[in-house]
PASEBA-1860 file (N, C-alpha, C; in nm, 3 decimals):
! residues 141
1> PRTVFEHD> 12.405/10.318/6.566/12.365/10.248/6.687/12.285/10.337/6.783 ~ 12.326/10.463/6.793/12.254/10.554/6.883/12.108/10.566/6.841 ~ 12.085/10.576/6.711/11.948/10.590/6.660/11.864/10.469/6.699 ~ 11.920/10.351/6.686/11.847/10.229/6.721/11.813/10.229/6.870 ~ 11.908/10.260/6.954/11.886/10.251/7.098/11.802/10.365/7.153 ~ 11.794/10.475/7.080/11.710/10.588/7.124/11.566/10.575/7.075 ~ 11.542/10.492/6.975/11.408/10.473/6.921/11.343/10.355/6.993 ~ 11.229/10.378/7.056/11.167/10.274/7.139/11.143/10.143/7.064
9> ALYQVEIE> 11.084/10.151/6.946/11.051/10.028/6.872/11.176/9.958/6.820 ~ 11.274/10.035/6.770/11.398/9.973/6.722/11.476/9.911/6.837 ~ 11.473/9.975/6.953/11.536/9.918/7.071/11.472/9.783/7.103 ~ 11.340/9.776/7.093/11.271/9.650/7.119/11.310/9.544/7.017 ~ 11.326/9.584/6.891/11.373/9.490/6.787/11.511/9.437/6.826 ~ 11.600/9.527/6.865/11.735/9.487/6.905/11.732/9.389/7.022 ~ 11.651/9.419/7.122/11.642/9.332/7.240/11.584/9.195/7.202 ~ 11.483/9.194/7.117/11.426/9.066/7.075/11.528/8.983/6.997
17> CLRETLNV> 11.607/9.048/6.911/11.714/8.977/6.840/11.813/8.917/6.939 ~ 11.850/8.995/7.039/11.944/8.946/7.141/11.884/8.831/7.221 ~ 11.759/8.844/7.260/11.694/8.737/7.338/11.687/8.608/7.258 ~ 11.649/8.620/7.132/11.644/8.500/7.047/11.782/8.438/7.034 ~ 11.882/8.521/7.015/12.020/8.472/7.002/12.064/8.401/7.130 ~ 12.035/8.462/7.244/12.071/8.400/7.372/11.999/8.267/7.391 ~ 11.874/8.259/7.350/11.801/8.132/7.362/11.860/8.023/7.273 ~ 11.899/8.060/7.153/11.963/7.963/7.063/12.098/7.921/7.121
25> MKKLGVPL> 12.176/8.017/7.169/12.306/7.985/7.227/12.291/7.890/7.345 ~ 12.193/7.916/7.430/12.169/7.829/7.546/12.137/7.687/7.502 ~ 12.049/7.675/7.403/12.010/7.542/7.353/12.129/7.470/7.290 ~ 12.220/7.547/7.226/12.340/7.488/7.167/12.450/7.462/7.269 ~ 12.435/7.518/7.390/12.538/7.504/7.491/12.657/7.597/7.469 ~ 12.634/7.707/7.400/12.740/7.804/7.371/12.738/7.913/7.478 ~ 12.844/7.926/7.556/12.846/8.030/7.661/12.875/8.168/7.603 ~ 12.835/8.270/7.678/12.870/8.407/7.640/13.019/8.429/7.662
33> SWLPRTPT> 13.081/8.498/7.571/13.222/8.532/7.584/13.236/8.659/7.665 ~ 13.348/8.671/7.734/13.378/8.796/7.804/13.439/8.893/7.704 ~ 13.396/9.016/7.709/13.454/9.122/7.627/13.518/9.224/7.719 ~ 13.628/9.284/7.677/13.694/9.382/7.763/13.599/9.493/7.806 ~ 13.598/9.521/7.934/13.521/9.629/7.994/13.371/9.620/7.966 ~ 13.321/9.500/7.939/13.178/9.482/7.912/13.129/9.361/7.992 ~ 13.032/9.382/8.079/12.978/9.271/8.159/12.881/9.186/8.077 ~ 12.934/9.109/7.984/12.848/9.035/7.890/12.754/8.938/7.961
41> RTLGFACR> 12.802/8.869/8.060/12.715/8.772/8.128/12.606/8.843/8.207 ~ 12.639/8.954/8.268/12.538/9.032/8.340/12.435/9.087/8.243 ~ 12.482/9.140/8.132/12.389/9.192/8.031/12.306/9.080/7.970 ~ 12.367/8.964/7.950/12.293/8.850/7.898/12.182/8.807/7.993 ~ 12.215/8.801/8.121/12.114/8.768/8.222/12.002/8.871/8.221 ~ 12.040/8.998/8.220/11.941/9.106/8.220/11.851/9.096/8.098 ~ 11.911/9.073/7.984/11.835/9.065/7.859/11.736/8.949/7.861 ~ 11.776/8.839/7.920/11.688/8.721/7.926/11.574/8.738/8.024
49> YLPARLYR> 11.604/8.796/8.142/11.509/8.786/8.253/11.450/8.917/8.304 ~ 11.503/9.030/8.262/11.455/9.157/8.316/11.386/9.240/8.207 ~ 11.296/9.327/8.247/11.235/9.417/8.149/11.342/9.504/8.082 ~ 11.330/9.520/7.952/11.433/9.590/7.873/11.455/9.733/7.919 ~ 11.355/9.797/7.975/11.372/9.936/8.019/11.471/9.949/8.136 ~ 11.488/9.841/8.212/11.576/9.848/8.329/11.725/9.858/8.293 ~ 11.764/9.806/8.181/11.906/9.808/8.144/11.932/9.885/8.015 ~ 11.834/9.958/7.969/11.848/10.032/7.843/11.963/10.133/7.848
57> TLLTKKVY> 11.972/10.208/7.956/12.077/10.309/7.966/12.215/10.245/7.964 ~ 12.235/10.139/8.042/12.365/10.071/8.046/12.399/10.010/7.910 ~ 12.304/9.943/7.850/12.329/9.880/7.721/12.358/9.984/7.613 ~ 12.283/10.092/7.615/12.305/10.200/7.518/12.445/10.257/7.533 ~ 12.485/10.281/7.657/12.619/10.336/7.683/12.727/10.240/7.635 ~ 12.712/10.112/7.664/12.813/10.014/7.624/12.824/10.004/7.472 ~ 12.710/10.000/7.405/12.713/9.990/7.259/12.771/10.118/7.200 ~ 12.727/10.232/7.250/12.773/10.357/7.191/12.922/10.380/7.220
65> TGRGDKMP> 12.967/10.353/7.340/13.110/10.375/7.369/13.197/10.276/7.293 ~ 13.143/10.160/7.263/13.219/10.061/7.187/13.225/10.090/7.039 ~ 13.120/10.152/6.986/13.110/10.176/6.841/13.124/10.322/6.803 ~ 13.088/10.412/6.893/13.087/10.553/6.857/12.984/10.577/6.748 ~ 13.017/10.657/6.651/12.925/10.686/6.540/12.946/10.594/6.421 ~ 13.029/10.491/6.439/13.055/10.397/6.329/12.926/10.322/6.297 ~ 12.887/10.328/6.170/12.766/10.260/6.127/12.787/10.109/6.127 ~ 12.682/10.034/6.159/12.692/9.888/6.152/12.720/9.844/6.008
73> SLHTDLAS> 12.792/9.736/5.994/12.831/9.689/5.861/12.710/9.653/5.775 ~ 12.602/9.605/5.836/12.482/9.575/5.758/12.427/9.702/5.692 ~ 12.425/9.810/5.768/12.377/9.937/5.712/12.472/9.986/5.602 ~ 12.600/9.975/5.625/12.698/10.017/5.526/12.681/9.939/5.396 ~ 12.659/9.809/5.408/12.636/9.726/5.289/12.513/9.773/5.212 ~ 12.405/9.796/5.284/12.282/9.839/5.218/12.296/9.977/5.155 ~ 12.355/10.069/5.230/12.370/10.206/5.180/12.462/10.213/5.059 ~ 12.558/10.123/5.052/12.653/10.126/4.940/12.601/10.051/4.817
81> GKLRSEVS> 12.487/9.985/4.831/12.429/9.915/4.717/12.486/9.777/4.691 ~ 12.556/9.721/4.790/12.610/9.586/4.771/12.496/9.488/4.746 ~ 12.524/9.389/4.666/12.423/9.290/4.631/12.416/9.175/4.732 ~ 12.510/9.175/4.826/12.511/9.074/4.933/12.541/9.144/5.062 ~ 12.496/9.085/5.171/12.532/9.136/5.303/12.561/9.018/5.393 ~ 12.607/9.048/5.510/12.642/8.942/5.605/12.523/8.898/5.690 ~ 12.404/8.948/5.659/12.287/8.916/5.741/12.264/8.765/5.753 ~ 12.290/8.690/5.648/12.267/8.545/5.655/12.363/8.477/5.752
89> FLNGAVAL> 12.480/8.538/5.775/12.578/8.481/5.868/12.555/8.528/6.011 ~ 12.472/8.629/6.029/12.444/8.683/6.162/12.302/8.644/6.202 ~ 12.206/8.727/6.169/12.068/8.699/6.204/12.018/8.570/6.139 ~ 12.061/8.546/6.017/12.021/8.424/5.948/12.070/8.299/6.018 ~ 12.190/8.304/6.072/12.243/8.188/6.144/12.161/8.161/6.270 ~ 12.121/8.266/6.338/12.037/8.249/6.457/11.904/8.184/6.417 ~ 11.843/8.236/6.311/11.716/8.181/6.264/11.730/8.035/6.220 ~ 11.837/8.005/6.148/11.860/7.868/6.100/11.879/7.771/6.216
97> HGSHLNVD> 11.966/7.806/6.309/11.987/7.718/6.425/11.859/7.707/6.508 ~ 11.789/7.819/6.522/11.663/7.817/6.596/11.563/7.720/6.535 ~ 11.552/7.720/6.402/11.456/7.630/6.338/11.495/7.484/6.358 ~ 11.625/7.454/6.358/11.671/7.316/6.380/11.651/7.272/6.525 ~ 11.652/7.370/6.617/11.643/7.339/6.759/11.503/7.362/6.817 ~ 11.409/7.397/6.732/11.274/7.433/6.778/11.274/7.549/6.876 ~ 11.357/7.649/6.848/11.361/7.772/6.925/11.306/7.883/6.836 ~ 11.204/7.952/6.884/11.143/8.058/6.805/11.240/8.175/6.784
105> TPVNHGLT> 11.254/8.218/6.660/11.341/8.330/6.625/11.273/8.420/6.521 ~ 11.151/8.465/6.547/11.079/8.540/6.444/11.143/8.674/6.406 ~ 11.206/8.741/6.500/11.265/8.872/6.468/11.392/8.854/6.387 ~ 11.479/8.762/6.427/11.600/8.736/6.348/11.563/8.684/6.209 ~ 11.464/8.597/6.202/11.419/8.544/6.073/11.363/8.657/5.985 ~ 11.277/8.739/6.043/11.218/8.849/5.968/11.321/8.949/5.921 ~ 11.415/8.982/6.008/11.520/9.077/5.971/11.605/9.020/5.858 ~ 11.633/8.892/5.863/11.709/8.827/5.756/11.634/8.836/5.624
113> QILTAITG> 11.506/8.807/5.628/11.426/8.814/5.505/11.421/8.955/5.448 ~ 11.399/9.053/5.534/11.389/9.192/5.488/11.520/9.240/5.429 ~ 11.630/9.217/5.500/11.760/9.265/5.451/11.804/9.191/5.325 ~ 11.772/9.064/5.317/11.804/8.988/5.195/11.722/9.042/5.077 ~ 11.596/9.073/5.102/11.511/9.129/4.997/11.564/9.265/4.951 ~ 11.611/9.345/5.044/11.665/9.477/5.008/11.788/9.462/4.920 ~ 11.876/9.370/4.953/11.996/9.354/4.870/11.962/9.300/4.733 ~ 11.850/9.229/4.721/11.811/9.175/4.591/11.727/9.271/4.508
121> DRSEWDIY> 11.662/9.365/4.576/11.573/9.459/4.506/11.582/9.594/4.575 ~ 11.656/9.683/4.517/11.682/9.813/4.581/11.555/9.892/4.612 ~ 11.445/9.865/4.542/11.323/9.938/4.572/11.271/9.905/4.712 ~ 11.305/9.787/4.763/11.268/9.749/4.899/11.331/9.843/5.002 ~ 11.450/9.893/4.972/11.522/9.983/5.062/11.439/10.108/5.089 ~ 11.369/10.157/4.987/11.288/10.278/5.001/11.173/10.259/5.099 ~ 11.125/10.138/5.113/11.016/10.110/5.207/11.060/10.134/5.351 ~ 11.183/10.096/5.383/11.229/10.099/5.521/11.324/10.214/5.555
129> KAQPEILA> 11.394/10.267/5.457/11.496/10.368/5.481/11.436/10.489/5.552 ~ 11.492/10.522/5.668/11.450/10.636/5.750/11.304/10.625/5.795 ~ 11.253/10.503/5.801/11.116/10.480/5.847/11.116/10.365/5.948 ~ 11.172/10.389/6.065/11.189/10.281/6.162/11.060/10.216/6.208 ~ 10.950/10.291/6.209/10.824/10.232/6.253/10.779/10.121/6.160 ~ 10.804/10.139/6.030/10.764/10.036/5.933/10.845/9.909/5.956 ~ 10.975/9.925/5.977/11.059/9.809/6.005/11.016/9.740/6.135 ~ 10.999/9.819/6.239/10.958/9.761/6.369/10.824/9.691/6.358
137> DALLI> 10.728/9.753/6.290/10.596/9.691/6.274/10.606/9.559/6.199 ~ 10.694/9.552/6.101/10.711/9.428/6.024/10.773/9.317/6.107 ~ 10.852/9.354/6.207/10.926/9.255/6.286/10.861/9.220/6.419 ~ 10.797/9.317/6.480/10.737/9.295/6.613/10.588/9.265/6.598 ~ 10.560/9.147/6.556/10.421/9.106/6.529/10.353/9.065/6.656
END
């Protein structure tokens, strides 16, 4: 998580995924849940309406203190060579609901496609592994 939030382009990918998710949730009428010691509604508001640079430090701190150095499960799945990942239930669900609701979700959709391709063809992993600019360029069109 620290690597994502410290890298400018990956941070932008993360923020775009969050914004798309918040837009889909709003259209579905799904409210943000409160999490212990995390101002989710404040962060949701900031993510929707404020420039990402204004809350980067706070968001980075919250994510890092909540996760520490624990790798995200999607990364763990890919690194371990699993043939399936939960991407279709996370980013894929946002993209699917977005398409049904006419809400644009290009970053969640793209991330779903890329991660699904990697689990199906390990050579795809070599394209993106340790090359965040390539991933960001593919997603931030």
